[in-house]
ZATORLO-957148 format. One record per residue (C-alpha): residue number from 1; residue in one letter; x, y, z. Coordinates in steps of 0.001 Angstrom, whole numbers, plus 500000, padded with zeros to 6 digits. Example, Ala and Ser with C-alpha at 12.3 -4.5 7.8 and 13.67 -1.06 7.14 Angstrom:
REM ZATORLO-957148
- 1, A, 512300, 495500, 507800 $
- 2, S, 513670, 498940, 507140 $
//
This chain:
REM ZATORLO-957148
- 1, M, 440952, 510363, 448516 $
- 2, T, 439328, 509025, 452140 $
- 3, R, 440310, 505303, 451465 $
- 4, I, 443768, 506098, 450461 $
- 5, A, 443761, 508510, 454178 $
- 6, N, 442369, 505289, 455899 $
- 7, Y, 444971, 503242, 454299 $
- 8, L, 447435, 505382, 455705 $
- 9, K, 445927, 505958, 458936 $
- 10, R, 445827, 501882, 459374 $
- 11, Y, 449460, 501494, 458671 $
- 12, W, 450458, 504053, 460553 $
- 13, I, 448547, 502361, 463553 $
- 14, A, 450051, 499259, 462742 $
- 15, G, 453516, 501309, 462573 $
- 16, I, 453069, 502784, 465929 $
- 17, C, 452105, 499306, 467562 $
- 18, L, 455271, 497613, 466214 $
- 19, L, 457775, 500632, 467490 $
- 20, M, 455685, 499996, 470712 $
- 21, V, 456108, 496315, 470911 $
- 22, L, 459746, 496993, 469741 $
- 23, N, 460194, 499695, 472590 $
- 24, A, 458671, 497508, 475061 $
- 25, M, 461442, 494800, 474473 $
- 26, L, 464674, 497297, 474422 $
- 27, A, 463184, 498379, 477809 $
- 28, I, 463161, 495171, 479180 $
- 29, Y, 466070, 494323, 478086 $
- 30, S, 468241, 497715, 479068 $
- 31, V, 466400, 496946, 482845 $
- 32, R, 467775, 493465, 482597 $
- 33, A, 471260, 494812, 481540 $
- 34, L, 470926, 497571, 484078 $
- 35, K, 470414, 495449, 486526 $
- 36, E, 472938, 492879, 485944 $
- 37, N, 475934, 495946, 485860 $
- 38, F, 474806, 496827, 489505 $
- 39, D, 475098, 493362, 490579 $
- 40, W, 478623, 493539, 489017 $
- 41, V, 479080, 496706, 490325 $
- 42, S, 477855, 495749, 493725 $
- 43, H, 480257, 492193, 493134 $
- 44, S, 483410, 494439, 492543 $
- 45, Q, 482475, 497107, 495649 $
- 46, E, 482375, 493510, 497933 $
- 47, V, 485570, 492570, 496490 $
- 48, M, 487436, 495486, 497480 $
- 49, R, 485836, 495523, 500372 $
- 50, G, 487053, 491976, 501076 $
- 51, A, 490478, 492901, 500127 $
- 52, G, 490693, 495929, 502846 $
- 53, E, 489957, 493410, 505630 $
- 54, L, 492211, 490549, 503931 $
- 55, R, 494909, 493715, 504169 $
- 56, V, 493860, 494396, 508202 $
- 57, A, 494286, 490693, 508988 $
- 58, I, 497466, 490316, 507224 $
- 59, L, 498681, 493008, 509417 $
- 60, R, 497081, 491592, 512707 $
- 61, V, 498733, 488524, 511961 $
- 62, A, 502494, 490523, 511574 $
- 63, A, 501747, 492448, 514356 $
- 64, G, 500746, 489529, 516545 $
- 65, S, 504187, 487662, 516217 $
- 66, R, 506031, 490859, 516145 $
- 67, G, 504818, 492024, 519390 $
- 68, Y, 505382, 488735, 520656 $
- 69, A, 509035, 488719, 519786 $
- 70, L, 509350, 492116, 521518 $
- 71, S, 507600, 491532, 524301 $
- 72, G, 506377, 487935, 524992 $
- 73, E, 503014, 489095, 526174 $
- 74, S, 500358, 486649, 525843 $
- 75, R, 498438, 489462, 524345 $
- 76, H, 499911, 489962, 521362 $
- 77, T, 498828, 485573, 520523 $
- 78, V, 495550, 487198, 520863 $
- 79, V, 496304, 489477, 517886 $
- 80, Y, 497599, 486933, 516318 $
- 81, K, 495174, 484015, 516208 $
- 82, K, 492554, 486634, 515613 $
- 83, G, 494241, 487475, 512452 $
- 84, V, 495025, 484234, 511230 $
- 85, E, 490891, 483797, 511742 $
- 86, D, 490370, 486716, 509690 $
- 87, L, 493189, 485673, 507157 $
- 88, A, 491331, 482280, 506375 $
- 89, A, 488005, 482948, 506002 $
- 90, Q, 488706, 486551, 503840 $
- 91, L, 490669, 484396, 501586 $
- 92, A, 488126, 481710, 501427 $
- 93, R, 485661, 484673, 500525 $
- 94, L, 487668, 486413, 498071 $
- 95, G, 488116, 483093, 496273 $
- 96, R, 484821, 482490, 495849 $
- 97, L, 483948, 486078, 494710 $
- 98, T, 486995, 486151, 492381 $
- 99, S, 485965, 482554, 490577 $
- 100, D, 484638, 484066, 487594 $
- 101, N, 487981, 485734, 486771 $
- 102, P, 491179, 483850, 486303 $
- 103, A, 493061, 486581, 486833 $
- 104, Q, 491925, 487308, 490325 $
- 105, F, 491231, 483970, 491186 $
- 106, A, 495090, 483240, 490771 $
- 107, R, 495893, 486321, 492836 $
- 108, I, 494080, 485138, 495803 $
- 109, E, 495852, 481550, 494844 $
- 110, A, 498947, 483242, 495332 $
- 111, L, 497953, 484770, 498193 $
- 112, E, 496901, 482038, 500325 $
- 113, R, 500545, 480281, 499495 $
- 114, L, 502175, 483196, 500395 $
- 115, S, 499666, 483610, 503755 $
- 116, H, 501018, 479411, 504697 $
- 117, G, 504487, 480748, 504403 $
- 118, Q, 503952, 484065, 506980 $
- 119, L, 502097, 481577, 508783 $
- 120, A, 505049, 479887, 508710 $
- 121, Q, 507348, 482213, 509397 $
- 122, A, 505128, 483519, 512158 $
- 123, G, 505209, 480099, 514108 $
- 124, K, 508876, 480275, 513549 $
- 125, V, 508893, 483499, 515772 $
- 126, F, 507087, 482160, 518404 $
- 127, D, 509180, 478919, 518315 $
- 128, S, 512653, 481206, 518669 $
- 129, F, 511338, 483325, 520894 $
- 130, G, 510822, 479889, 523588 $
- 131, K, 513653, 478750, 522878 $
- 132, G, 515967, 481734, 522391 $
- 133, G, 513877, 484222, 523984 $
- 134, P, 514035, 487712, 522051 $
- 135, A, 517044, 487749, 520402 $
- 136, G, 516171, 484599, 518726 $
- 137, A, 512531, 485581, 517419 $
- 138, A, 514029, 488795, 516475 $
- 139, R, 516578, 487046, 514358 $
- 140, V, 513534, 485540, 512545 $
- 141, L, 511913, 488915, 512148 $
- 142, K, 514924, 489888, 510185 $
- 143, D, 515335, 486902, 507632 $
- 144, R, 515070, 487469, 504421 $
- 145, A, 512697, 485054, 503678 $
- 146, T, 509950, 487067, 506421 $
- 147, V, 510870, 490681, 504559 $
- 148, D, 510554, 489176, 500980 $
- 149, L, 507142, 487279, 502005 $
- 150, G, 505540, 491044, 503228 $
- 151, T, 506812, 492540, 500007 $
- 152, D, 505381, 489704, 497685 $
- 153, I, 502085, 489876, 499940 $
- 154, G, 501466, 493613, 499538 $
- 155, R, 502516, 493614, 495675 $
- 156, I, 499869, 491113, 495184 $
- 157, L, 497319, 492737, 497144 $
- 158, G, 497774, 495794, 495512 $
- 159, D, 497904, 494013, 492202 $
- 160, L, 494352, 492816, 493076 $
- 161, E, 492982, 495853, 494222 $
- 162, A, 494097, 498089, 491735 $
- 163, A, 492898, 495145, 489181 $
- 164, E, 489150, 495639, 490985 $
- 165, L, 489225, 499117, 491207 $
- 166, G, 489722, 499203, 487086 $
- 167, L, 486918, 496898, 487201 $
- 168, L, 485001, 499205, 489135 $
- 169, R, 485035, 502264, 487171 $
- 170, Q, 484394, 500053, 484215 $
- 171, R, 481347, 498783, 485571 $
- 172, E, 480405, 501775, 486724 $
- 173, A, 480657, 503723, 483098 $
- 174, D, 478875, 500724, 481561 $
- 175, S, 475967, 501119, 484095 $
- 176, A, 475703, 504577, 483990 $
- 177, R, 475826, 504116, 480217 $
- 178, Q, 473631, 501753, 480498 $
- 179, L, 471032, 504012, 482824 $
- 180, R, 471069, 506226, 480120 $
- 181, R, 469992, 504035, 477060 $
- 182, T, 467528, 502712, 479576 $
- 183, G, 465606, 506308, 480465 $
- 184, L, 465820, 506868, 476588 $
- 185, S, 464035, 503820, 475747 $
- 186, W, 461366, 504081, 478384 $
- 187, E, 461400, 507828, 477469 $
- 188, L, 460380, 506420, 473602 $
- 189, S, 458175, 503813, 475070 $
- 190, L, 456599, 507106, 476787 $
- 191, G, 456268, 509105, 473856 $
- 192, C, 454926, 506358, 471726 $
- 193, S, 452076, 506101, 473757 $
- 194, L, 451612, 509010, 474158 $
- 195, G, 451508, 509671, 470579 $
- 196, L, 448721, 507388, 469974 $
- 197, L, 446666, 508453, 472043 $
- 198, A, 446962, 511723, 470616 $
- 199, F, 446481, 509919, 467400 $
- 200, F, 442861, 509481, 469074 $
- 201, F, 442284, 512510, 471258 $
- 202, W, 443998, 515140, 469410 $
- 203, L, 440737, 517147, 468402 $
- 204, Q, 438614, 516365, 471753 $
- 205, R, 441328, 515871, 474432 $
- 206, R, 444082, 517533, 473240 $
- 207, S, 445129, 519614, 476367 $
- 208, L, 444049, 516496, 478931 $
- 209, A, 446862, 514457, 476746 $
- 210, A, 449407, 517164, 476933 $
- 211, Q, 448573, 517219, 480988 $
- 212, R, 448685, 513753, 481393 $
- 213, E, 452038, 513677, 479692 $
- 214, A, 453315, 516190, 481967 $
- 215, N, 452210, 514558, 484977 $
- 216, Q, 453304, 511406, 483962 $
- 217, R, 457178, 512579, 483162 $
- 218, L, 456191, 514055, 487004 $
- 219, I, 455545, 511304, 488683 $
- 220, D, 458388, 509045, 486720 $
- 221, S, 460811, 511619, 487867 $
- 222, E, 459926, 511710, 491321 $
- 223, E, 459842, 507530, 491419 $
- 224, R, 463264, 507471, 490203 $
- 225, F, 464445, 510260, 492883 $
- 226, R, 462647, 508649, 495302 $
- 227, A, 463806, 505275, 494630 $
- 228, F, 467949, 506568, 493987 $
- 229, V, 467555, 508678, 497598 $
- 230, D, 465902, 505866, 499473 $
- 231, N, 468459, 503513, 498660 $
- 232, S, 470970, 505115, 499281 $
- 233, P, 473870, 504375, 502216 $
- 234, M, 474161, 508160, 502548 $
- 235, L, 471755, 510294, 505082 $
- 236, A, 469782, 513006, 503480 $
- 237, Y, 467955, 515469, 505091 $
- 238, T, 466526, 519096, 504881 $
- 239, K, 465735, 521294, 507356 $
- 240, D, 463999, 524701, 507662 $
- 241, A, 465777, 528171, 509199 $
- 242, E, 464502, 526826, 512644 $
- 243, G, 466047, 523412, 512797 $
- 244, R, 462832, 521341, 511975 $
- 245, L, 463239, 518410, 509902 $
- 246, R, 461393, 518965, 506868 $
- 247, W, 461973, 515887, 504649 $
- 248, M, 464429, 512612, 505228 $
- 249, N, 465314, 509904, 503376 $
- 250, R, 465018, 505918, 504447 $
- 251, A, 468485, 506024, 506077 $
- 252, F, 467928, 508501, 508386 $
- 253, S, 464750, 507425, 509577 $
- 254, K, 466715, 504401, 510864 $
- 255, M, 467944, 506511, 513194 $
- 256, E, 465054, 507277, 514641 $
- 257, P, 462769, 504444, 514948 $
- 258, G, 458942, 505299, 513772 $
- 259, L, 459899, 507977, 511497 $
- 260, K, 459118, 506882, 508424 $
- 261, A, 460968, 508762, 504746 $
- 262, G, 459060, 511464, 503092 $
- 263, D, 457403, 512640, 506573 $
- 264, R, 457284, 516427, 507830 $
- 265, I, 458497, 516660, 511176 $
- 266, E, 457422, 519557, 512719 $
- 267, S, 457669, 519223, 516315 $
- 268, M, 461671, 517530, 516416 $
- 269, K, 464344, 519520, 515825 $
- 270, T, 467690, 518477, 514601 $
- 271, L, 469510, 520521, 517574 $
- 272, D, 467972, 518263, 519978 $
- 273, M, 469271, 514608, 518500 $
- 274, N, 472431, 512932, 518735 $
- 275, D, 474896, 515633, 516988 $
- 276, P, 477573, 516999, 519420 $
- 277, T, 478778, 519681, 516886 $
- 278, P, 478954, 522861, 518978 $
- 279, R, 475200, 524795, 518782 $
- 280, D, 476644, 527901, 517782 $
- 281, R, 478812, 526334, 514796 $
- 282, M, 475634, 524742, 513719 $
- 283, I, 473674, 527974, 513664 $
- 284, D, 476567, 529595, 511969 $
- 285, N, 477017, 526651, 509375 $
- 286, D, 473025, 527024, 508793 $
- 287, L, 472441, 530548, 508486 $
- 288, A, 475937, 530477, 506093 $
- 289, V, 473976, 527883, 504015 $
- 290, L, 470782, 529562, 503549 $
- 291, K, 472465, 532827, 502236 $
- 292, G, 473220, 530269, 499143 $
- 293, E, 477110, 528959, 500492 $
- 294, H, 478062, 525154, 500982 $
- 295, R, 479892, 524233, 503941 $
- 296, E, 481632, 520538, 504114 $
- 297, Y, 483049, 518910, 507299 $
- 298, V, 483843, 515735, 509460 $
- 299, T, 481789, 515540, 512752 $
- 300, Q, 482064, 512805, 515854 $
- 301, V, 478983, 511800, 516285 $
- 302, K, 478396, 509768, 519522 $
- 303, G, 474912, 507207, 518873 $
- 304, K, 472821, 505918, 521273 $
- 305, D, 474899, 502541, 521909 $
- 306, G, 477452, 504759, 523369 $
- 307, R, 480235, 504303, 520213 $
- 308, T, 481814, 507683, 518551 $
- 309, R, 481030, 507677, 514955 $
- 310, H, 483217, 509829, 512148 $
- 311, W, 480004, 511129, 509942 $
- 312, W, 481706, 513053, 506503 $
- 313, T, 478639, 515906, 506234 $
- 314, L, 477678, 518377, 503036 $
- 315, K, 475091, 521090, 504100 $
- 316, F, 473734, 523072, 500549 $
- 317, P, 470577, 525422, 500082 $
- 318, V, 467670, 524037, 498816 $
- 319, R, 464512, 526200, 497249 $
- 320, Y, 461269, 523960, 497539 $
- 321, K, 457889, 526421, 497178 $
- 322, G, 459148, 529515, 497544 $
- 323, E, 460941, 528452, 501429 $
- 324, D, 464635, 528528, 501336 $
- 325, L, 466182, 524896, 503027 $
- 326, V, 469049, 523224, 504687 $
- 327, G, 470083, 520505, 502495 $
- 328, V, 471902, 517675, 504453 $
- 329, K, 473750, 514191, 503354 $
- 330, A, 476228, 513174, 505490 $
- 331, L, 477751, 509192, 505409 $
- 332, D, 479436, 507003, 507812 $
- 333, M, 482942, 507142, 507238 $
- 334, T, 483710, 505346, 510739 $
- 335, E, 485143, 502384, 509022 $
- 336, K, 487714, 504231, 507371 $
- 337, Y, 488720, 506054, 510281 $
- 338, E, 489386, 502981, 512098 $
- 339, V, 491478, 501548, 509178 $
- 340, E, 493064, 504063, 508953 $
- 341, R, 494383, 504871, 512294 $
- 342, K, 495510, 500998, 513280 $
- 343, L, 497131, 501334, 509793 $
- 344, E, 498889, 504376, 511264 $
- 345, S, 499611, 502336, 514542 $
- 346, Y, 501234, 499823, 512897 $
- 347, T, 503511, 502093, 510662 $
- 348, R, 504766, 503865, 514387 $
- 349, E, 504705, 500671, 516117 $
- 350, L, 507326, 499074, 513289 $
- 351, E, 509382, 502115, 513098 $
- 352, R, 509642, 502053, 516689 $
- 353, S, 510828, 498549, 516681 $
- 354, N, 513000, 499249, 513626 $
- 355, R, 514694, 502445, 515797 $
- 356, E, 514809, 499886, 518541 $
- 357, L, 516765, 497183, 516836 $
- 358, Q, 519415, 499898, 515405 $
- 359, D, 519696, 500676, 518556 $
- 360, F, 520490, 497770, 519781 $
- 361, A, 523145, 496636, 517563 $
- 362, S, 524737, 500337, 517961 $
- 363, V, 525011, 500161, 521874 $
- 364, A, 526001, 496623, 522007 $
- 365, A, 528789, 497229, 519307 $
- 366, H, 529576, 500494, 521834 $
- 367, D, 529498, 497941, 525142 $
- 368, L, 531759, 495063, 523614 $
- 369, Q, 534605, 497487, 522317 $
- 370, E, 535924, 497976, 525819 $
- 371, P, 536416, 494688, 527372 $
- 372, L, 538018, 493940, 524271 $
- 373, R, 540595, 496731, 524116 $
- 374, K, 541319, 495060, 527835 $
- 375, I, 542080, 491897, 526956 $
- 376, R, 544505, 493058, 523874 $
- 377, A, 545890, 495206, 526091 $
- 378, F, 546815, 492602, 528547 $
- 379, G, 547201, 490736, 526353 $
- 380, D, 550484, 492721, 524878 $
- 381, L, 551694, 493495, 528455 $
- 382, L, 551680, 489371, 528718 $
- 383, Q, 553271, 489091, 525609 $
- 384, A, 555918, 492042, 526761 $
- 385, D, 556438, 490789, 530225 $
- 386, L, 555972, 487125, 530374 $
- 387, G, 556879, 486093, 526236 $
- 388, P, 560178, 485305, 526377 $
- 389, S, 559675, 482576, 529495 $
- 390, L, 556246, 481135, 527648 $
- 391, S, 556462, 477498, 526641 $
- 392, G, 555458, 476572, 523057 $
- 393, E, 552006, 476216, 523888 $
- 394, G, 551504, 479024, 526185 $
- 395, A, 552768, 481324, 523537 $
- 396, D, 550585, 479418, 520787 $
- 397, F, 547769, 480194, 523514 $
- 398, L, 548488, 483869, 523815 $
- 399, K, 548858, 484038, 520070 $
- 400, R, 545661, 482709, 519157 $
- 401, M, 543535, 484702, 522136 $
- 402, Q, 544987, 487878, 520557 $
- 403, A, 543930, 486875, 517180 $
- 404, S, 540591, 485930, 518258 $
- 405, A, 540381, 489663, 519781 $
- 406, G, 541832, 491020, 516570 $
- 407, R, 538535, 489295, 514642 $
- 408, M, 536317, 490049, 517203 $
- 409, Q, 537143, 494349, 516999 $
- 410, A, 537165, 493679, 513579 $
- 411, L, 533616, 492344, 513843 $
- 412, I, 532225, 495019, 516038 $
- 413, E, 533357, 498233, 513712 $
- 414, D, 531799, 496121, 510601 $
- 415, L, 528590, 496327, 512714 $
- 416, L, 529075, 499689, 513777 $
- 417, T, 530025, 500397, 510469 $
- 418, F, 526497, 498792, 509009 $
- 419, S, 524346, 500083, 511668 $
- 420, R, 525437, 503706, 510681 $
- 421, V, 524262, 503466, 507161 $
- 422, S, 520831, 504468, 508359 $
- 423, S, 521709, 505795, 511750 $
- 424, K, 524292, 508380, 511033 $
- 425, G, 523727, 508579, 507301 $
- 426, G, 524458, 512011, 505976 $
- 427, S, 521859, 514459, 504033 $
- 428, F, 520905, 514251, 500211 $
- 429, V, 522528, 516416, 497613 $
- 430, A, 523621, 516323, 494037 $
- 431, V, 526826, 513828, 493445 $
- 432, N, 528707, 513627, 490793 $
- 433, L, 528922, 509991, 490362 $
- 434, K, 531955, 510347, 488243 $
- 435, T, 533876, 512390, 490417 $
- 436, T, 533216, 510152, 493273 $
- 437, L, 534621, 507497, 491722 $
- 438, D, 537868, 508920, 490852 $
- 439, E, 538021, 510251, 494129 $
- 440, V, 537955, 506293, 495422 $
- 441, S, 540153, 505592, 492738 $
- 442, A, 542988, 507704, 493344 $
- 443, D, 542469, 506451, 497326 $
- 444, L, 542821, 502602, 495895 $
- 445, E, 545421, 503632, 493418 $
- 446, L, 548496, 501297, 495909 $
- 447, V, 545449, 498329, 495726 $
- 448, L, 544979, 498561, 491887 $
- 449, A, 549103, 498916, 490886 $
- 450, Q, 549465, 495515, 493731 $
- 451, N, 546985, 493605, 491631 $
- 452, G, 547510, 494840, 488138 $
- 453, G, 543860, 495351, 487961 $
- 454, G, 542369, 497709, 484867 $
- 455, L, 538933, 499569, 485736 $
- 456, E, 537114, 500811, 482911 $
- 457, C, 534029, 503278, 483295 $
- 458, G, 531873, 504518, 480919 $
- 459, P, 530280, 508510, 481488 $
- 460, L, 528145, 508477, 485102 $
- 461, P, 525431, 511148, 485742 $
- 462, T, 524864, 513146, 488851 $
- 463, I, 521957, 511832, 491171 $
- 464, E, 520761, 513092, 494512 $
- 465, A, 522483, 511285, 497317 $
- 466, D, 524623, 511152, 500546 $
- 467, P, 528075, 511809, 499167 $
- 468, T, 529789, 509189, 501970 $
- 469, Q, 528068, 506590, 501418 $
- 470, M, 528453, 506886, 497412 $
- 471, R, 532262, 506494, 498319 $
- 472, Q, 531254, 503306, 500939 $
- 473, L, 529136, 501924, 497997 $
- 474, F, 531515, 502323, 494629 $
- 475, Q, 534898, 501348, 497569 $
- 476, N, 533370, 498134, 498533 $
- 477, L, 532096, 497029, 495332 $
- 478, I, 535561, 497834, 493799 $
- 479, L, 537435, 495852, 496284 $
- 480, N, 535224, 492936, 496329 $
- 481, A, 535577, 492899, 492571 $
- 482, F, 539991, 493099, 493310 $
- 483, K, 539727, 490618, 496220 $
- 484, F, 537960, 487485, 494335 $
- 485, R, 540124, 487422, 491486 $
- 486, R, 540925, 484619, 489839 $
- 487, K, 545002, 483636, 489947 $
- 488, D, 547162, 484407, 487538 $
- 489, V, 544558, 486415, 485503 $
- 490, P, 544976, 490572, 486192 $
- 491, P, 542001, 491363, 487522 $
- 492, R, 539389, 493641, 485153 $
- 493, L, 536567, 495920, 486384 $
- 494, K, 534043, 497502, 484102 $
- 495, I, 531675, 500169, 485366 $
- 496, S, 528750, 501386, 483720 $
- 497, A, 525448, 503249, 483772 $
- 498, H, 522198, 503239, 481921 $
- 499, K, 518922, 505594, 483240 $
- 500, N, 515393, 504665, 482857 $
- 501, G, 513153, 507302, 483437 $
- 502, N, 514037, 508761, 487642 $
- 503, L, 516115, 505624, 487809 $
- 504, V, 519990, 504871, 486960 $
- 505, E, 521264, 501247, 487023 $
- 506, L, 525016, 501376, 488008 $
- 507, A, 526671, 497851, 486824 $
- 508, F, 530149, 496655, 488250 $
- 509, E, 531013, 493902, 486114 $
- 510, D, 534343, 491618, 486663 $
- 511, N, 536405, 488977, 485459 $
- 512, G, 536850, 487333, 488492 $
- 513, I, 536251, 484294, 490450 $
- 514, G, 532514, 484477, 490157 $
- 515, F, 529918, 482298, 492292 $
- 516, D, 526772, 480121, 491990 $
- 517, M, 523361, 481595, 491609 $
- 518, R, 522116, 479711, 494406 $
- 519, H, 524368, 481833, 496447 $
- 520, A, 522768, 485384, 494846 $
- 521, E, 521298, 486089, 497944 $
- 522, K, 523213, 485123, 500633 $
- 523, I, 526229, 487222, 499740 $
- 524, F, 523946, 490305, 500968 $
- 525, T, 523508, 488877, 504268 $
- 526, I, 525847, 489937, 506833 $
- 527, F, 528026, 488107, 508438 $
- 528, Q, 527791, 485522, 505570 $
- 529, R, 530884, 483971, 503644 $
- 530, L, 531251, 481926, 500811 $
- 531, H, 534659, 481216, 501306 $
- 532, G, 536793, 480110, 504749 $
- 533, R, 538882, 482899, 506247 $
- 534, G, 541998, 481261, 505120 $
- 535, E, 541111, 481945, 500984 $
- 536, Y, 539740, 485191, 501943 $
- 537, E, 540086, 487914, 504371 $
- 538, G, 537198, 490134, 505559 $
- 539, N, 534465, 488808, 507853 $
- 540, G, 531367, 489336, 504971 $
- 541, V, 530167, 492932, 505724 $
- 542, G, 530664, 494833, 502666 $
- 543, L, 527760, 493504, 500596 $
- 544, A, 525344, 493567, 502955 $
- 545, V, 526680, 497486, 503568 $
- 546, C, 526241, 497926, 499915 $
- 547, R, 522980, 496763, 499663 $
- 548, K, 521794, 498775, 502944 $
- 549, I, 523315, 501779, 501195 $
- 550, A, 520570, 501461, 498073 $
- 551, E, 517936, 500566, 500242 $
- 552, R, 518376, 503517, 501978 $
- 553, H, 518249, 505976, 498724 $
- 554, G, 515259, 504538, 497555 $
- 555, G, 517283, 501620, 495324 $
- 556, S, 517991, 498188, 495309 $
- 557, I, 520911, 496038, 494308 $
- 558, R, 521129, 492532, 492827 $
- 559, A, 524373, 490162, 491927 $
- 560, E, 524799, 487821, 488814 $
- 561, G, 527424, 485183, 488377 $
- 562, E, 528935, 482092, 486807 $
- 563, P, 532069, 480201, 488692 $
- 564, G, 535177, 481026, 486851 $
- 565, K, 533926, 483545, 484601 $
- 566, G, 533140, 486847, 487115 $
- 567, A, 530190, 488089, 488725 $
- 568, A, 528402, 491740, 487526 $
- 569, F, 526773, 493849, 490538 $
- 570, R, 523691, 496346, 489511 $
- 571, V, 522696, 498763, 491901 $
- 572, S, 519502, 501046, 491068 $
- 573, L, 519343, 504272, 492112 $
- 574, P, 516841, 507087, 492183 $
- 575, L, 518472, 510024, 490063 $
- 576, T, 515956, 511957, 492779 $
- 577, Q, 515113, 511540, 496262 $
- 578, E, 511499, 513498, 495837 $
- 579, F, 509532, 510138, 496311 $
- 580, N, 511883, 508123, 498759 $
- 581, V, 510428, 508018, 501740 $
- 582, S, 513035, 506459, 503617 $
- 583, R, 515013, 509350, 503817 $
- 584, S, 513223, 510579, 506746 $
- 585, A, 514688, 507785, 508358 $
- 586, V, 517924, 509510, 508535 $
//
């Protein structure tokens, strides 16, 4: 029986030893995997920081060129050059960081190409300012290419940040899972070691083995806690009811050279340090925490370098060895606040610039009305008094003058109409588009009858919109379809609607002359025409007004066409204006 027991013991010991070896290998693998996961998490965080700095650099380039275009002051060129330098540096940095990720690397390459285009447009702004002053530079700023570049850069940068954020969350989850596995493997190895010791000393040293196991667990727990806290960028410390520091981590000790993490500081009180929080409020917070409450706030702290920094602070109760302490965690949020403040400043500057451009167009158009009225009035008097006595050439000159003044007045009125889309827009209310179409059709009944045209319409929804501008949108698109008709072919227009979530797409499809798709964007530019005045009347404003109306409603408009076969205009509008920030510009 004894031989059998010894035989089993040998196999049991061998099994325990083999299990320990396997656990050690598993622990080593887990630690390596954990380190690799942490490295990837740090990598993603660095990419996110780089993307944020790249966004700031892009905003600097745009703000510098726009500021120079508006004022011509050299200080804006300093901002622009700084943005160009930061832009190149961040693109190179992100290119290196994302070289392992083809999708992200492709986005960086796309951003680099678009950034070159943005710099080229900015160069045009400076050149145009030198040649034509602020007006020339403003035209470049309003150029569609400049707007599209900014939109594409923002979209791709947003995609890059969203993708990297997804990777970061996935890697953090992987790190958390790996951390649990690593802890489990170490605990299993420790348990096996203690089990083996217990086998040899169970009878003689059973209580000592239990004590050693407990001590080891306590040491491991303390080491893990200290490693976590000391390597955290967040400040952490505790203080007693009188405000004296009792414990702090490594990050906090760096604020006061000579202090070490874990030292008990009995002589220095936190009230005497560099926290400008009013003394009474700080004491009230500490007293509330000592009663079991939690306090969270943001404090502005003026450091020894004279710079004011923003600290997020959380205070919570700590019970240690029978003593009630105040636990404090603090994180420096200065960079985040500075970036947010810069973005707010850039946004306000952009809004102000847009308002000034709208005011300029409106005022300029109004100021031009009076001299035009005088030209036409004096022309009419000249025609009435001296018309019969004028020579043929003189009468022709007078006729041309009157016609030019008429065209100029029409252009001014169209410009006013265009500028009023944003500046004089009405409130957003529920608008039945079918009712709107019926009213517009009734107004255009004579035009439809003269052209022998037909209008076909399917069911149309009710949306939240500006009723007057919806009438203007429908009227412009219907008149456009019947204006650009084919000879000897009765014009036909089909209007339909298709819902997609909170959007509705309105389609206006005609059988007119159509157009080349190369001009699909040009036709929406104000005063741009594909045909001469002798072929078709108008000043090239109607479709530009349609686009501005769609954009004010948080939507868009695009055109499709084929020469000789007709055109289709597709207007996407939100059913509700809940998420439309452009309505605030009204």
